[in-house]
Backbone and ligand atoms as CSV (ligand in chain L), in Angstrom:
chain,resi,resn,atom,element,x,y,z
A,1,MET,N,N,-5.793,73.277,20.596
A,1,MET,CA,C,-4.692,74.212,20.359
A,1,MET,C,C,-3.960,73.871,19.051
A,2,LEU,N,N,-3.616,74.906,18.318
A,2,LEU,CA,C,-2.935,74.675,17.040
A,2,LEU,C,C,-1.429,74.656,17.246
A,3,SER,N,N,-0.733,74.003,16.342
A,3,SER,CA,C,0.732,74.069,16.419
A,3,SER,C,C,1.164,75.498,16.054
A,4,LYS,N,N,2.349,75.858,16.505
A,4,LYS,CA,C,2.854,77.217,16.227
A,4,LYS,C,C,2.887,77.483,14.728
A,5,GLU,N,N,3.358,76.473,13.978
A,5,GLU,CA,C,3.531,76.637,12.537
A,5,GLU,C,C,2.183,76.830,11.833
A,6,VAL,N,N,1.198,76.029,12.236
A,6,VAL,CA,C,-0.129,76.158,11.603
A,6,VAL,C,C,-0.736,77.527,11.938
A,7,ALA,N,N,-0.637,77.947,13.203
A,7,ALA,CA,C,-1.187,79.257,13.598
A,7,ALA,C,C,-0.502,80.379,12.814
A,8,LYS,N,N,0.806,80.234,12.621
A,8,LYS,CA,C,1.560,81.260,11.885
A,8,LYS,C,C,1.092,81.318,10.414
A,9,LEU,N,N,0.961,80.143,9.818
A,9,LEU,CA,C,0.540,80.104,8.407
A,9,LEU,C,C,-0.876,80.651,8.233
A,10,ILE,N,N,-1.748,80.360,9.197
A,10,ILE,CA,C,-3.122,80.870,9.085
A,10,ILE,C,C,-3.121,82.387,9.252
A,11,ASN,N,N,-2.305,82.889,10.151
A,11,ASN,CA,C,-2.186,84.343,10.283
A,11,ASN,C,C,-1.690,84.974,8.982
A,12,GLU,N,N,-0.737,84.324,8.343
A,12,GLU,CA,C,-0.244,84.845,7.060
A,12,GLU,C,C,-1.359,84.791,5.997
A,13,GLN,N,N,-2.173,83.739,6.108
A,13,GLN,CA,C,-3.260,83.596,5.130
A,13,GLN,C,C,-4.301,84.706,5.291
A,14,VAL,N,N,-4.517,85.134,6.528
A,14,VAL,CA,C,-5.430,86.262,6.771
A,14,VAL,C,C,-4.950,87.455,5.941
A,15,ASN,N,N,-3.659,87.720,6.018
A,15,ASN,CA,C,-3.095,88.844,5.276
A,15,ASN,C,C,-3.251,88.634,3.766
A,16,GLN,N,N,-3.008,87.418,3.319
A,16,GLN,CA,C,-3.132,87.106,1.884
A,16,GLN,C,C,-4.551,87.328,1.383
A,17,GLU,N,N,-5.532,86.939,2.207
A,17,GLU,CA,C,-6.930,87.103,1.784
A,17,GLU,C,C,-7.301,88.585,1.732
A,18,PHE,N,N,-6.799,89.353,2.708
A,18,PHE,CA,C,-7.056,90.794,2.650
A,18,PHE,C,C,-6.364,91.394,1.424
A,19,TYR,N,N,-5.170,90.907,1.126
A,19,TYR,CA,C,-4.479,91.390,-0.081
A,19,TYR,C,C,-5.297,91.041,-1.336
A,20,SER,N,N,-5.852,89.822,-1.362
A,20,SER,CA,C,-6.682,89.418,-2.512
A,20,SER,C,C,-7.843,90.401,-2.668
A,21,SER,N,N,-8.443,90.757,-1.545
A,21,SER,CA,C,-9.571,91.691,-1.579
A,21,SER,C,C,-9.122,93.044,-2.171
A,22,TYR,N,N,-7.981,93.484,-1.736
A,22,TYR,CA,C,-7.409,94.748,-2.193
A,22,TYR,C,C,-7.104,94.705,-3.705
A,23,LEU,N,N,-6.515,93.590,-4.099
A,23,LEU,CA,C,-6.151,93.398,-5.507
A,23,LEU,C,C,-7.393,93.463,-6.402
A,24,TYR,N,N,-8.452,92.750,-5.987
A,24,TYR,CA,C,-9.649,92.707,-6.812
A,24,TYR,C,C,-10.400,94.046,-6.774
A,25,LEU,N,N,-10.283,94.745,-5.658
A,25,LEU,CA,C,-10.891,96.080,-5.596
A,25,LEU,C,C,-10.174,97.010,-6.575
A,26,ASN,N,N,-8.872,96.838,-6.688
A,26,ASN,CA,C,-8.096,97.634,-7.640
A,26,ASN,C,C,-8.547,97.342,-9.074
A,27,TYR,N,N,-8.763,96.068,-9.363
A,27,TYR,CA,C,-9.259,95.683,-10.697
A,27,TYR,C,C,-10.662,96.271,-10.917
A,28,SER,N,N,-11.495,96.188,-9.882
A,28,SER,CA,C,-12.858,96.712,-9.985
A,28,SER,C,C,-12.824,98.206,-10.308
A,29,ASN,N,N,-11.993,98.933,-9.600
A,29,ASN,CA,C,-11.890,100.383,-9.837
A,29,ASN,C,C,-11.447,100.668,-11.264
A,30,TYR,N,N,-10.468,99.891,-11.712
A,30,TYR,CA,C,-9.943,100.085,-13.073
A,30,TYR,C,C,-11.065,99.940,-14.108
A,31,TYR,N,N,-11.810,98.828,-14.026
A,31,TYR,CA,C,-12.862,98.604,-15.026
A,31,TYR,C,C,-13.939,99.690,-14.947
A,32,LYS,N,N,-14.299,100.064,-13.729
A,32,LYS,CA,C,-15.331,101.114,-13.599
A,32,LYS,C,C,-14.851,102.421,-14.217
A,33,GLU,N,N,-13.599,102.729,-13.994
A,33,GLU,CA,C,-13.054,103.978,-14.550
A,33,GLU,C,C,-12.971,103.916,-16.077
A,34,GLU,N,N,-12.871,102.686,-16.596
A,34,GLU,CA,C,-12.788,102.525,-18.062
A,34,GLU,C,C,-14.175,102.380,-18.700
A,35,GLY,N,N,-15.218,102.393,-17.875
A,35,GLY,CA,C,-16.581,102.303,-18.415
A,35,GLY,C,C,-17.148,100.897,-18.501
A,36,LEU,N,N,-16.409,99.910,-18.019
A,36,LEU,CA,C,-16.936,98.541,-18.022
A,36,LEU,C,C,-17.504,98.245,-16.618
A,37,GLU,N,N,-18.711,98.746,-16.399
A,37,GLU,CA,C,-19.335,98.652,-15.069
A,37,GLU,C,C,-19.577,97.205,-14.647
A,38,GLY,N,N,-19.897,96.359,-15.619
A,38,GLY,CA,C,-20.185,94.954,-15.289
A,38,GLY,C,C,-18.937,94.233,-14.776
A,39,PHE,N,N,-17.831,94.415,-15.454
A,39,PHE,CA,C,-16.566,93.840,-14.983
A,39,PHE,C,C,-16.237,94.407,-13.594
A,40,GLY,N,N,-16.502,95.709,-13.444
A,40,GLY,CA,C,-16.232,96.363,-12.159
A,40,GLY,C,C,-17.061,95.750,-11.040
A,41,GLN,N,N,-18.325,95.503,-11.340
A,41,GLN,CA,C,-19.218,94.889,-10.341
A,41,GLN,C,C,-18.739,93.469,-10.006
A,42,TRP,N,N,-18.349,92.729,-11.021
A,42,TRP,CA,C,-17.902,91.347,-10.811
A,42,TRP,C,C,-16.691,91.328,-9.861
A,43,PHE,N,N,-15.758,92.199,-10.091
A,43,PHE,CA,C,-14.564,92.223,-9.233
A,43,PHE,C,C,-14.860,92.820,-7.852
A,44,TYR,N,N,-15.854,93.689,-7.803
A,44,TYR,CA,C,-16.241,94.242,-6.495
A,44,TYR,C,C,-16.796,93.112,-5.603
A,45,VAL,N,N,-17.632,92.272,-6.192
A,45,VAL,CA,C,-18.174,91.125,-5.440
A,45,VAL,C,C,-17.038,90.177,-5.048
A,46,GLN,N,N,-16.120,89.983,-5.969
A,46,GLN,CA,C,-14.961,89.122,-5.701
A,46,GLN,C,C,-14.159,89.658,-4.502
A,47,ALA,N,N,-13.988,90.980,-4.468
A,47,ALA,CA,C,-13.239,91.606,-3.366
A,47,ALA,C,C,-13.952,91.370,-2.038
A,48,LYS,N,N,-15.276,91.462,-2.044
A,48,LYS,CA,C,-16.021,91.253,-0.804
A,48,LYS,C,C,-15.912,89.801,-0.339
A,49,GLU,N,N,-15.909,88.890,-1.290
A,49,GLU,CA,C,-15.781,87.469,-0.923
A,49,GLU,C,C,-14.419,87.188,-0.299
A,50,GLU,N,N,-13.387,87.844,-0.820
A,50,GLU,CA,C,-12.043,87.635,-0.254
A,50,GLU,C,C,-11.964,88.175,1.179
A,51,TRP,N,N,-12.642,89.291,1.387
A,51,TRP,CA,C,-12.708,89.840,2.748
A,51,TRP,C,C,-13.340,88.784,3.673
A,52,ASP,N,N,-14.424,88.170,3.207
A,52,ASP,CA,C,-15.095,87.125,4.003
A,52,ASP,C,C,-14.143,85.960,4.310
A,53,HIS,N,N,-13.308,85.620,3.334
A,53,HIS,CA,C,-12.354,84.525,3.568
A,53,HIS,C,C,-11.408,84.877,4.713
A,54,ALA,N,N,-10.939,86.122,4.695
A,54,ALA,CA,C,-10.029,86.565,5.762
A,54,ALA,C,C,-10.714,86.429,7.119
A,55,ILE,N,N,-11.977,86.838,7.171
A,55,ILE,CA,C,-12.718,86.768,8.444
A,55,ILE,C,C,-12.887,85.305,8.889
A,56,GLN,N,N,-13.102,84.422,7.917
A,56,GLN,CA,C,-13.230,82.991,8.263
A,56,GLN,C,C,-11.964,82.495,8.960
A,57,PHE,N,N,-10.809,82.890,8.418
A,57,PHE,CA,C,-9.535,82.460,9.023
A,57,PHE,C,C,-9.361,83.099,10.412
A,58,ILE,N,N,-9.757,84.356,10.537
A,58,ILE,CA,C,-9.650,85.035,11.837
A,58,ILE,C,C,-10.516,84.309,12.876
A,59,GLU,N,N,-11.728,83.979,12.480
A,59,GLU,CA,C,-12.628,83.311,13.424
A,59,GLU,C,C,-12.086,81.933,13.820
A,60,TYR,N,N,-11.465,81.290,12.878
A,60,TYR,CA,C,-10.890,79.976,13.197
A,60,TYR,C,C,-9.769,80.123,14.231
A,61,LEU,N,N,-8.953,81.151,14.075
A,61,LEU,CA,C,-7.887,81.395,15.068
A,61,LEU,C,C,-8.507,81.667,16.443
A,62,HIS,N,N,-9.517,82.506,16.476
A,62,HIS,CA,C,-10.184,82.816,17.755
A,62,HIS,C,C,-10.780,81.558,18.372
A,63,ASP,N,N,-11.449,80.782,17.552
A,63,ASP,CA,C,-12.113,79.571,18.066
A,63,ASP,C,C,-11.111,78.593,18.664
A,64,ASN,N,N,-9.848,78.751,18.290
A,64,ASN,CA,C,-8.824,77.841,18.795
A,64,ASN,C,C,-7.869,78.510,19.776
A,65,GLY,N,N,-8.310,79.642,20.315
A,65,GLY,CA,C,-7.546,80.313,21.366
A,65,GLY,C,C,-6.255,80.951,20.889
A,66,GLU,N,N,-6.180,81.240,19.579
A,66,GLU,CA,C,-4.948,81.833,19.042
A,66,GLU,C,C,-5.095,83.340,18.873
A,67,SER,N,N,-3.962,84.041,18.921
A,67,SER,CA,C,-3.974,85.489,18.678
A,67,SER,C,C,-3.994,85.758,17.177
A,68,VAL,N,N,-4.642,86.850,16.834
A,68,VAL,CA,C,-4.652,87.285,15.434
A,68,VAL,C,C,-3.687,88.453,15.303
A,69,ILE,N,N,-2.770,88.327,14.367
A,69,ILE,CA,C,-1.807,89.417,14.155
A,69,ILE,C,C,-2.080,90.024,12.784
A,70,LEU,N,N,-2.563,91.254,12.804
A,70,LEU,CA,C,-2.852,91.922,11.531
A,70,LEU,C,C,-1.623,92.699,11.072
A,71,ASN,N,N,-1.154,92.350,9.899
A,71,ASN,CA,C,0.020,93.026,9.350
A,71,ASN,C,C,-0.374,93.987,8.236
A,72,THR,N,N,0.582,94.779,7.819
A,72,THR,CA,C,0.352,95.718,6.714
A,72,THR,C,C,-0.068,94.951,5.460
A,73,ILE,N,N,-1.060,95.474,4.789
A,73,ILE,CA,C,-1.482,94.852,3.522
A,73,ILE,C,C,-0.717,95.508,2.384
A,74,GLN,N,N,-0.083,94.676,1.605
A,74,GLN,CA,C,0.697,95.179,0.468
A,74,GLN,C,C,-0.224,95.904,-0.532
A,75,ALA,N,N,0.253,96.981,-1.090
A,75,ALA,CA,C,-0.545,97.673,-2.114
A,75,ALA,C,C,-0.522,96.866,-3.404
A,76,PRO,N,N,-1.642,96.819,-4.133
A,76,PRO,CA,C,-1.630,96.134,-5.425
A,76,PRO,C,C,-0.733,96.894,-6.405
A,77,ASP,N,N,-0.327,96.214,-7.475
A,77,ASP,CA,C,0.438,96.913,-8.508
A,77,ASP,C,C,-0.396,98.062,-9.047
A,78,ASN,N,N,0.241,98.893,-9.839
A,78,ASN,CA,C,-0.487,100.016,-10.418
A,78,ASN,C,C,-1.654,99.531,-11.265
A,79,LYS,N,N,-2.399,100.446,-11.757
A,79,LYS,CA,C,-3.561,100.111,-12.582
A,79,LYS,C,C,-3.159,99.229,-13.764
A,80,PRO,N,N,-4.015,98.268,-14.121
A,80,PRO,CA,C,-3.718,97.420,-15.278
A,80,PRO,C,C,-3.581,98.251,-16.558
A,81,GLU,N,N,-2.913,97.662,-17.542
A,81,GLU,CA,C,-2.682,98.422,-18.770
A,81,GLU,C,C,-3.719,98.153,-19.847
A,82,ASN,N,N,-4.394,97.017,-19.716
A,82,ASN,CA,C,-5.443,96.707,-20.697
A,82,ASN,C,C,-6.481,95.787,-20.051
A,83,PHE,N,N,-7.582,95.559,-20.765
A,83,PHE,CA,C,-8.704,94.820,-20.179
A,83,PHE,C,C,-8.345,93.375,-19.831
A,84,LEU,N,N,-7.372,92.832,-20.525
A,84,LEU,CA,C,-7.022,91.428,-20.283
A,84,LEU,C,C,-6.151,91.239,-19.031
A,85,ASP,N,N,-5.369,92.242,-18.711
A,85,ASP,CA,C,-4.418,92.156,-17.589
A,85,ASP,C,C,-5.027,91.619,-16.282
A,86,PRO,N,N,-6.144,92.196,-15.807
A,86,PRO,CA,C,-6.710,91.721,-14.544
A,86,PRO,C,C,-7.176,90.263,-14.622
A,87,LEU,N,N,-7.608,89.850,-15.808
A,87,LEU,CA,C,-8.120,88.484,-15.938
A,87,LEU,C,C,-6.967,87.480,-15.852
A,88,LYS,N,N,-5.857,87.856,-16.482
A,88,LYS,CA,C,-4.649,87.027,-16.391
A,88,LYS,C,C,-4.127,87.055,-14.950
A,89,GLY,N,N,-4.144,88.260,-14.361
A,89,GLY,CA,C,-3.674,88.423,-12.983
A,89,GLY,C,C,-4.490,87.595,-12.003
A,90,THR,N,N,-5.787,87.499,-12.259
A,90,THR,CA,C,-6.664,86.732,-11.367
A,90,THR,C,C,-6.336,85.247,-11.436
A,91,VAL,N,N,-6.133,84.733,-12.642
A,91,VAL,CA,C,-5.771,83.318,-12.792
A,91,VAL,C,C,-4.485,83.038,-12.004
A,92,ASN,N,N,-3.484,83.866,-12.211
A,92,ASN,CA,C,-2.194,83.648,-11.528
A,92,ASN,C,C,-2.340,83.777,-10.014
A,93,HIS,N,N,-3.110,84.771,-9.593
A,93,HIS,CA,C,-3.246,84.983,-8.151
A,93,HIS,C,C,-3.989,83.822,-7.486
A,94,GLU,N,N,-5.048,83.346,-8.128
A,94,GLU,CA,C,-5.795,82.233,-7.516
A,94,GLU,C,C,-4.941,80.966,-7.461
A,95,ARG,N,N,-4.098,80.777,-8.449
A,95,ARG,CA,C,-3.194,79.611,-8.399
A,95,ARG,C,C,-2.246,79.732,-7.212
A,96,LEU,N,N,-1.758,80.935,-6.982
A,96,LEU,CA,C,-0.875,81.177,-5.838
A,96,LEU,C,C,-1.613,80.889,-4.525
A,97,VAL,N,N,-2.838,81.411,-4.407
A,97,VAL,CA,C,-3.602,81.204,-3.168
A,97,VAL,C,C,-3.852,79.714,-2.942
A,98,THR,N,N,-4.145,78.998,-4.005
A,98,THR,CA,C,-4.335,77.543,-3.874
A,98,THR,C,C,-3.084,76.912,-3.281
A,99,SER,N,N,-1.929,77.298,-3.767
A,99,SER,CA,C,-0.688,76.691,-3.268
A,99,SER,C,C,-0.486,77.030,-1.787
A,100,LEU,N,N,-0.915,78.213,-1.359
A,100,LEU,CA,C,-0.768,78.596,0.050
A,100,LEU,C,C,-1.716,77.792,0.937
A,101,VAL,N,N,-2.935,77.619,0.474
A,101,VAL,CA,C,-3.903,76.809,1.235
A,101,VAL,C,C,-3.387,75.368,1.341
A,102,HIS,N,N,-2.843,74.867,0.248
A,102,HIS,CA,C,-2.309,73.492,0.267
A,102,HIS,C,C,-1.136,73.365,1.244
A,103,LYS,N,N,-0.365,74.413,1.324
A,103,LYS,CA,C,0.785,74.405,2.245
A,103,LYS,C,C,0.308,74.303,3.709
A,104,ILE,N,N,-0.753,75.050,4.027
A,104,ILE,CA,C,-1.293,74.959,5.394
A,104,ILE,C,C,-1.840,73.552,5.623
A,105,TYR,N,N,-2.528,73.049,4.624
A,105,TYR,CA,C,-3.122,71.707,4.726
A,105,TYR,C,C,-2.031,70.663,4.975
A,106,GLU,N,N,-0.976,70.778,4.204
A,106,GLU,CA,C,0.134,69.824,4.313
A,106,GLU,C,C,0.762,69.888,5.715
A,107,THR,N,N,0.931,71.110,6.217
A,107,THR,CA,C,1.519,71.291,7.552
A,107,THR,C,C,0.603,70.708,8.624
A,108,ALA,N,N,-0.695,70.955,8.463
A,108,ALA,CA,C,-1.664,70.398,9.424
A,108,ALA,C,C,-1.612,68.870,9.387
A,109,HIS,N,N,-1.516,68.321,8.209
A,109,HIS,CA,C,-1.476,66.869,8.046
A,109,HIS,C,C,-0.263,66.271,8.749
A,110,LEU,N,N,0.876,66.935,8.581
A,110,LEU,CA,C,2.128,66.423,9.175
A,110,LEU,C,C,2.059,66.397,10.701
A,111,THR,N,N,1.250,67.321,11.262
A,111,THR,CA,C,1.160,67.373,12.734
A,111,THR,C,C,-0.124,66.701,13.238
A,112,ARG,N,N,-0.770,65.936,12.373
A,112,ARG,CA,C,-2.018,65.236,12.733
A,112,ARG,C,C,-3.064,66.207,13.302
A,113,ASP,N,N,-3.119,67.393,12.688
A,113,ASP,CA,C,-4.079,68.415,13.106
A,113,ASP,C,C,-5.336,68.243,12.243
A,114,PHE,N,N,-6.147,67.260,12.621
A,114,PHE,CA,C,-7.306,66.904,11.787
A,114,PHE,C,C,-8.368,68.003,11.776
A,115,ARG,N,N,-8.449,68.748,12.863
A,115,ARG,CA,C,-9.449,69.828,12.924
A,115,ARG,C,C,-9.166,70.882,11.852
A,116,THR,N,N,-7.890,71.246,11.761
A,116,THR,CA,C,-7.541,72.260,10.747
A,116,THR,C,C,-7.740,71.704,9.337
A,117,MET,N,N,-7.405,70.429,9.154
A,117,MET,CA,C,-7.616,69.842,7.823
A,117,MET,C,C,-9.093,69.917,7.442
A,118,GLN,N,N,-9.955,69.618,8.415
A,118,GLN,CA,C,-11.392,69.654,8.126
A,118,GLN,C,C,-11.850,71.090,7.834
A,119,PHE,N,N,-11.336,72.020,8.606
A,119,PHE,CA,C,-11.661,73.438,8.376
A,119,PHE,C,C,-11.230,73.870,6.969
A,120,LEU,N,N,-10.054,73.384,6.561
A,120,LEU,CA,C,-9.511,73.808,5.262
A,120,LEU,C,C,-10.194,73.139,4.068
A,121,ASP,N,N,-10.915,72.042,4.320
A,121,ASP,CA,C,-11.557,71.333,3.198
A,121,ASP,C,C,-12.393,72.291,2.345
A,122,TRP,N,N,-13.136,73.174,3.035
A,122,TRP,CA,C,-13.981,74.123,2.298
A,122,TRP,C,C,-13.127,75.000,1.385
A,123,PHE,N,N,-11.978,75.433,1.887
A,123,PHE,CA,C,-11.102,76.322,1.099
A,123,PHE,C,C,-10.459,75.581,-0.081
A,124,VAL,N,N,-10.135,74.321,0.139
A,124,VAL,CA,C,-9.548,73.524,-0.949
A,124,VAL,C,C,-10.554,73.458,-2.110
A,125,LYS,N,N,-11.812,73.189,-1.769
A,125,LYS,CA,C,-12.859,73.106,-2.789
A,125,LYS,C,C,-13.088,74.480,-3.427
A,126,GLU,N,N,-13.171,75.493,-2.601
A,126,GLU,CA,C,-13.397,76.867,-3.072
A,126,GLU,C,C,-12.303,77.286,-4.056
A,127,GLN,N,N,-11.051,76.938,-3.748
A,127,GLN,CA,C,-9.948,77.319,-4.635
A,127,GLN,C,C,-10.088,76.651,-5.999
A,128,GLY,N,N,-10.535,75.387,-5.995
A,128,GLY,CA,C,-10.760,74.694,-7.274
A,128,GLY,C,C,-11.768,75.467,-8.107
A,129,GLU,N,N,-12.839,75.914,-7.445
A,129,GLU,CA,C,-13.893,76.655,-8.156
A,129,GLU,C,C,-13.383,78.024,-8.619
A,130,GLU,N,N,-12.615,78.685,-7.761
A,130,GLU,CA,C,-12.141,80.030,-8.117
A,130,GLU,C,C,-11.161,79.982,-9.292
A,131,GLU,N,N,-10.325,78.964,-9.293
A,131,GLU,CA,C,-9.378,78.836,-10.425
A,131,GLU,C,C,-10.141,78.615,-11.720
A,132,LYS,N,N,-11.146,77.728,-11.658
A,132,LYS,CA,C,-11.911,77.418,-12.873
A,132,LYS,C,C,-12.658,78.660,-13.370
A,133,THR,N,N,-13.292,79.381,-12.454
A,133,THR,CA,C,-14.031,80.590,-12.847
A,133,THR,C,C,-13.089,81.601,-13.498
A,134,ALA,N,N,-11.918,81.782,-12.891
A,134,ALA,CA,C,-10.959,82.766,-13.418
A,134,ALA,C,C,-10.464,82.331,-14.803
A,135,GLU,N,N,-10.192,81.044,-14.953
A,135,GLU,CA,C,-9.714,80.553,-16.255
A,135,GLU,C,C,-10.795,80.698,-17.324
A,136,ASP,N,N,-12.037,80.391,-16.962
A,136,ASP,CA,C,-13.150,80.501,-17.919
A,136,ASP,C,C,-13.325,81.948,-18.383
A,137,LEU,N,N,-13.230,82.861,-17.423
A,137,LEU,CA,C,-13.410,84.276,-17.766
A,137,LEU,C,C,-12.284,84.754,-18.692
A,138,PHE,N,N,-11.085,84.324,-18.387
A,138,PHE,CA,C,-9.933,84.666,-19.224
A,138,PHE,C,C,-10.134,84.152,-20.658
A,139,LYS,N,N,-10.567,82.894,-20.768
A,139,LYS,CA,C,-10.780,82.289,-22.095
A,139,LYS,C,C,-11.884,83.016,-22.847
A,140,LYS,N,N,-12.966,83.315,-22.140
A,140,LYS,CA,C,-14.094,84.028,-22.755
A,140,LYS,C,C,-13.630,85.355,-23.328
A,141,PHE,N,N,-12.824,86.057,-22.556
A,141,PHE,CA,C,-12.372,87.370,-23.019
A,141,PHE,C,C,-11.472,87.217,-24.240
A,142,GLU,N,N,-10.636,86.208,-24.221
A,142,GLU,CA,C,-9.747,85.990,-25.375
A,142,GLU,C,C,-10.553,85.721,-26.639
A,143,LEU,N,N,-11.663,84.985,-26.467
A,143,LEU,CA,C,-12.490,84.641,-27.619
A,143,LEU,C,C,-13.313,85.822,-28.123
A,144,PHE,N,N,-13.910,86.566,-27.167
A,144,PHE,CA,C,-14.909,87.560,-27.576
A,144,PHE,C,C,-14.540,89.016,-27.285
A,145,GLY,N,N,-13.486,89.212,-26.480
A,145,GLY,CA,C,-13.212,90.548,-25.956
A,145,GLY,C,C,-12.887,91.608,-26.985
A,146,SER,N,N,-12.428,91.180,-28.179
A,146,SER,CA,C,-12.020,92.200,-29.154
A,146,SER,C,C,-13.195,92.700,-29.996
A,147,ASP,N,N,-14.364,92.053,-29.851
A,147,ASP,CA,C,-15.544,92.492,-30.607
A,147,ASP,C,C,-16.420,93.355,-29.693
A,148,PRO,N,N,-16.617,94.648,-30.016
A,148,PRO,CA,C,-17.343,95.552,-29.109
A,148,PRO,C,C,-18.725,95.047,-28.689
A,149,LYS,N,N,-19.459,94.441,-29.643
A,149,LYS,CA,C,-20.802,93.971,-29.295
A,149,LYS,C,C,-20.729,92.837,-28.265
A,150,SER,N,N,-19.801,91.922,-28.492
A,150,SER,CA,C,-19.638,90.796,-27.556
A,150,SER,C,C,-19.153,91.299,-26.199
A,151,LEU,N,N,-18.265,92.294,-26.223
A,151,LEU,CA,C,-17.745,92.852,-24.971
A,151,LEU,C,C,-18.888,93.490,-24.178
A,152,TYR,N,N,-19.777,94.157,-24.889
A,152,TYR,CA,C,-20.928,94.782,-24.241
A,152,TYR,C,C,-21.794,93.718,-23.562
A,153,LEU,N,N,-22.029,92.614,-24.279
A,153,LEU,CA,C,-22.859,91.544,-23.714
A,153,LEU,C,C,-22.175,90.880,-22.514
A,154,LEU,N,N,-20.874,90.669,-22.650
A,154,LEU,CA,C,-20.116,90.050,-21.550
A,154,LEU,C,C,-20.143,90.963,-20.319
A,155,ASP,N,N,-20.018,92.262,-20.561
A,155,ASP,CA,C,-20.055,93.219,-19.458
A,155,ASP,C,C,-21.417,93.153,-18.746
A,156,ASN,N,N,-22.486,93.037,-19.535
A,156,ASN,CA,C,-23.829,92.927,-18.936
A,156,ASN,C,C,-23.949,91.651,-18.121
A,157,GLU,N,N,-23.407,90.581,-18.674
A,157,GLU,CA,C,-23.482,89.272,-17.987
A,157,GLU,C,C,-22.762,89.356,-16.630
A,158,LEU,N,N,-21.567,89.914,-16.639
A,158,LEU,CA,C,-20.783,89.980,-15.400
A,158,LEU,C,C,-21.411,90.928,-14.378
A,159,GLY,N,N,-22.098,91.941,-14.888
A,159,GLY,CA,C,-22.732,92.922,-14.004
A,159,GLY,C,C,-23.881,92.344,-13.198
A,160,ALA,N,N,-24.337,91.166,-13.590
A,160,ALA,CA,C,-25.470,90.543,-12.879
A,160,ALA,C,C,-25.012,89.831,-11.604
A,161,ARG,N,N,-23.718,89.757,-11.396
A,161,ARG,CA,C,-23.224,89.032,-10.214
A,161,ARG,C,C,-23.622,89.763,-8.932
A,162,VAL,N,N,-24.184,89.024,-7.989
A,162,VAL,CA,C,-24.549,89.655,-6.713
A,162,VAL,C,C,-23.763,89.023,-5.566
A,163,TYR,N,N,-23.553,89.819,-4.568
A,163,TYR,CA,C,-22.798,89.362,-3.394
A,163,TYR,C,C,-23.716,88.584,-2.456
A,164,THR,N,N,-23.256,87.409,-2.071
A,164,THR,CA,C,-23.989,86.625,-1.079
A,164,THR,C,C,-23.057,86.397,0.096
A,165,PRO,N,N,-23.414,86.878,1.273
A,165,PRO,CA,C,-22.522,86.679,2.425
A,165,PRO,C,C,-22.302,85.200,2.695
A,166,LEU,N,N,-21.119,84.878,3.167
A,166,LEU,CA,C,-20.797,83.494,3.485
A,166,LEU,C,C,-21.567,83.044,4.705
A,167,ASN,N,N,-22.078,81.812,4.650
A,167,ASN,CA,C,-22.637,81.217,5.864
A,167,ASN,C,C,-21.479,80.656,6.645
A,168,ASN,N,N,-21.746,80.133,7.778
A,168,ASN,CA,C,-20.682,79.471,8.520
A,168,ASN,C,C,-20.391,78.129,7.850
A,169,ASN,N,N,-19.266,78.100,7.174
A,169,ASN,CA,C,-18.954,76.912,6.365
A,169,ASN,C,C,-18.132,75.878,7.100
A,170,ARG,N,N,-17.833,76.156,8.349
A,170,ARG,CA,C,-16.957,75.217,9.037
A,170,ARG,C,C,-17.715,73.996,9.499
L,1,FEO,FE1,FE,-9.809,83.610,-0.977
L,1,FEO,FE2,FE,-9.778,83.736,-4.107
L,1,FEO,O1,O,-9.014,83.123,-2.516
């Protein structure tokens, strides 16, 4: 059984992950509408992965006899104003998500909830990777994004991203 506080934070995290999915879908739509199909595909895959994260948290609650409370998902901000906006937004958002995962981890640690800490280990590692990927993409765009030929190549590169469903990582 989880402590009330840990169960509450995990329920909130479910909502955050669904919001992440929504946010990235919004970015995906924006790029597709602007003709950058590769960027659109990259964010579409990102949105699907965030959905998977939400499901992972839901399953963890179920596995521990907890109720899942689905709340309203906040709408993302309006469409970005330029190609760089979503990349900057992704870096900031992933940093925020990392801090939320760490908060759950810290709470679990304080209550000697070793099971939850072990469950969260995968997310701690995943957040490190997601932050790095987002930062790299942001830097790449800053370096090459203003040159049409380079932008075309970058768009092709990002369009190669394929969705791989999550295995059971617990
Ligand atoms: Fe599920 Fe990108 O955090």
